[in-house]
Each structure stands twice: as structure tokens, then as C-alpha cells.
N, C-alpha and C positions, 0 to 999 in steps of 0.2 A: 650499057644503058637502059635508066630508068627508065618506064612509059610514063608520058604522057599523061594529065589525068585526065579523064573523060570529060567536055565543058558540062552544068548539070541538064536533065530535062526539062521543061518550060515550067513546069509547075513545080519540079523538086527548088530551079531557083524561086520560086516564088514562096515559097513554105521558107525560106533560107533568110528571105528578106523581109518578110511578114517577122518570123523571130528573132532578128536583127532590131527591128525599127520595138518591138515588145517587147526585147529584153533590157535597153536603153530607157524606156520609160519607168519598167518596173524595177528596175534600179536605181535611176534616180529617187524614187519614190519611195521605195524603200531599204535602200544601201548595197550592197554585196550580197550579201546572205538571202533575200528574197529568196522565197522555194522556187525553183525551174517549174514547176510541178506550175505556177500562174504565170508562168511566162510563153507554156507551152498555149494554158486555156487561151488568154491573152492574144495570141495568135494564133487562133481556131485551127491548133495544130495537137497530135498524142504528145505525151513525153517522150514516146518511141521516136516522131518525128526528128524532136529536140534532140536527141544522141545522138539518133542516125544521121545529122549532121555535127552537132558542136561534142561531142565522148564523155567530156568533162564540163565543170561548174569555168576551169580557167580556162578551156578553148573559145569558149566565150568571150572570157571575161575578152581577151587577146582579139577577140571579132573586133568588141567594142572602145575597147576604153585611148586605144590609141586615136582614136580622133577624136572623145572626148578630151584628151587630155591634149592634143594639139591647139586646142586655146587657152593652152600654157605661153606655148609659144609667140605668139601675138601677144600676150600682156607681156612676155618678155623684148619682142620688140620695140611695143610700143613703152616702155621704161626704156629703153638703150635709147628711144630717140628723142625722149624730152628735154629739150633745153634744159631743163631746169634738174640737177641732180636727186634732192631733195626729192623734188614732187615727182619722181621719174619714182621713185624709191618706194612711194608711198602710193602712190598709181600700182605697182608691183602688188603690196600685201591686201589692197584691197581689193586688186582681180582676183587673185588668188583666194582668196575668199567667199569673193562673191560666188564665184566657179561651185566652192565649197558647201554653201547654201542652197543654192538652184539645185545642185545635183548630190542626192545622198552617196552617188555610186563613186562620184569623184573625192566626195570627203572620206569615203571609208579608204578608197585608194590611195589616198593622200601618207592615211598613215599606218593602215597595216599592212603588213609581209604577208604575201602568197607570191605563188613562183610563178613569175614571170620569165616571156620567152624574152632574147637575146634581144631582138629587134624591140621590145619596148625600154625593157633596160639601157641599152645606148640611150636613145627616146629622152627618156628621163634624165639620164645621166648628160646629156649634152646641152641640158635645158639648164643645168646649174652652170656651167661655166656662164653664160647669161647669166644668172641671178648673181654669180660671183662680180660681174664686172657692176654690173647696178648696184651694188654693198658700196663696192671699193670706188665707184663714181659720186655717192653721197659722202664716204669719210675722205674722199681727198679735197671735195669744196668745202669740208669744216661742218657738214650739217648733222653727221649721223655719226654718232659716238665711236670713236677709235676701236671700242675694243669689242663693237659688234663684228660677228664674223656668219656664214653659209649652218655651218651647227645650231646658234640661236636662233637664228631661220628658222629649222626645223625644227625645234623646240617648239617655235611661237604655233607653229603649223600646228605640231601634236596638241597643245593648250587650245585652241582657236578651235579645232574640230571638235574637240570634249566640246566648247558650250556653244559651238552652231549644236550639235547634233541635243546634248541634252534644251536648249532651248527651241528646237524648230517647230513643236506642239504649244506653246507657251506662248513665246513671246518672241519671233522669228528673228526682228531686228533686234534683237540685242547683241550678239557679235559684234553689231558696227557699233555701238558705246561700248563694250572691251577694247574692242582694238582702237577705239581712240586714245583711251588708258595707256595702250601699250605703244601706241604712238610717239605720246608724250614721254615717253621712259626713255626712247630710241633717241630723243634730239642731242649731238652734241654739246649744247649748252643750253641751263646747265647741267652736266652732270653731274647726280647728288653728291655717289660715291661711286668707285669702282666695284665692278663687277666679282662677285664671291666665285673665286675656283672652281671648275670643276671635277 
């Protein structure tokens, strides 16, 4: 039987907490590629201390991203609870992209592929079921074009992440204008022409 891990000493626990706060702030400001040295310096600890707690960048990301991604569950729940399926769908899009615009790490995490733990992958996968229900509700109400699906939303997330990344420094609100054009194109009526095949 494996030995239970010992609780951290008080000073080690404080250092770990400081590292988590510093990592969340630094990744939010600079994205997932932010130098780990900056995180250690911001936390007031050595880079060795960072690696003692988090041996890899992935370990550090897996310690902070699930909590950040939990905000997506709230957005999904709010969209599903909206009595107007179209309003719920639009709220989903606006919520996702607001999060991405406010947090560079989420913007990166939504589109980059990096090694995720099983727990994180399952959390993201579970949210996709809700997203499918939000999309189907809007289509069943006759408000969302019938040929839109989850894969189209994935493509939209990728496209908007690029808009957010490229305009962040010079025109941080530009993504909202771009999203408005996308939303107009997603209305069921009038659907100008069928989508090309993938």
C-alpha cells in the first residue's frame, strides 16, 4: 500500500500558494509560454523552489487551469437556463470570448494542444455535452442555422483566439465587433447560402 503523502510544512505550503497566485497572474497577462523564472520572481521564491513544487510547466498548468476552466461551466449553465435558446447561445459565445480576452492563459489553453491530465481532459469533454445541448436548443427554436455544429464552434474559438491575441495590445475591444459579424452570419434566417463542406 502506497504511503500517504505528508502534508507540506507551513513555509512550503505558503510558497506553493504564492507560486499558484503568481502563476495565475503571469499566465493571464502573458499566456502559457510565460517564462517560469518570472513566476518564481513574482512569488518571491527561487526557480528551484518552483521546480520542487511543480517539476514541469504542465504540472503547474494542471494546478491552475482546472479552476480557470471552471468558469466555462458557469457560462454553460447560464446559457442552458436562459429561457430564450438564441439568447443562451449568444451568451455562450460572448461568455467564452470574454474569458479569453481577459485571460491570455485561457485564450492559449482553448486552442493550443498540450499534454493534459485525464482529469482536465474529462472536465473539458464534459463541458462539450452542455455546448451541444445549447447549440441544439437554438437550432430547434429555429434561430440558429441548421448546419452549425460543435466543430464549427471549435473553429470559431480558434479564429476568435487569433483576433483576441492580435488586437489585445492595440484594440482590446475589436473582438466584440468581429464576434457581432459572426453572430449575424449564424442566424437561421436569412441563411444566405449553404456552408461549404469540410
